[in-house]
C-alpha positions in Angstrom: 0.0 0.0 0.0 1.1 3.5 -0.6 -0.6 5.3 2.2 1.7 7.4 4.3 0.9 5.8 7.6 1.5 2.3 6.1 4.9 3.3 4.8 5.7 4.9 8.2 4.7 1.7 10.0 7.0 -0.3 7.7 9.9 2.1 8.4 9.6 1.7 12.2 11.8 -0.9 13.9 9.0 -2.6 16.0 11.2 -5.1 17.9 13.3 -2.3 19.3 10.2 -0.3 20.3 8.8 -3.3 22.0 12.1 -4.0 23.8 12.4 -0.4 25.1 8.8 0.5 25.9 7.2 -2.9 26.4 7.8 -3.0 30.1 6.5 0.6 30.6 3.4 0.4 28.5 1.0 -2.5 28.6 -2.2 -3.3 26.6 -4.3 -3.4 29.8 -7.1 -1.0 30.5 -5.8 2.5 31.1 -7.3 4.9 33.5 -9.3 7.8 32.0 -6.9 10.4 33.2 -3.9 8.6 31.6 -5.3 8.3 28.1 -3.3 10.1 25.3 -4.8 13.0 23.5 -3.1 15.0 20.8 0.4 14.0 21.6 0.5 10.7 19.6 -0.7 12.4 16.5 2.0 15.1 16.9 4.7 12.4 17.4 3.5 10.5 14.3 3.7 13.6 12.2 7.1 14.4 13.5 8.4 10.9 12.8 7.0 11.0 9.3 8.8 14.3 8.7 12.1 12.8 9.9 11.6 9.7 7.7 11.0 12.0 4.7 7.4 11.0 4.2 5.0 13.7 3.0 1.7 13.4 4.7 -1.3 14.7 2.9 -3.3 15.4 6.1 -1.9 16.0 9.5 -5.2 16.6 11.3 -3.8 19.6 13.2 -7.1 21.5 13.7 -9.2 18.4 14.1 -6.9 16.9 16.7 -6.7 20.1 18.8 -10.5 20.5 18.8 -11.2 16.9 19.6 -8.7 17.0 22.5 -10.4 20.2 23.9 -13.8 18.6 23.6 -12.6 15.4 25.3 -11.1 17.5 28.2 -14.3 19.5 28.6 -16.4 16.3 28.9 -14.0 14.7 31.3 -14.0 17.8 33.5 -17.8 17.7 33.7 -17.5 14.0 34.7 -19.2 12.9 31.5 -16.8 10.1 30.9 -18.7 8.1 28.3 -18.9 11.2 26.1 -15.3 11.9 26.7 -14.4 8.4 25.6 -16.5 8.8 22.5 -14.8 12.1 21.7 -11.4 10.5 22.2 -12.3 7.6 19.9 -13.3 10.0 17.2 -9.9 11.7 17.3 -8.0 8.4 16.7 
């Protein structure tokens, strides 16, 4: 496939990532306060630039607004809506 994210995933050395961060991060359920927001998208865009891949869309505006929306819901203790807003940003 020629999609930018597929090429980026093929360029990443996954065994090294698993070795370094496998003990720190697990696939278990995360608490609501610990869930990532906009940062993973920013890192992915930065890694793509370093790898020399041109992304057609970076979702800068959408990612920021989705994170703000998620934080507002979480602050109001509307966690189901916050989770839904977070899923829409992934």
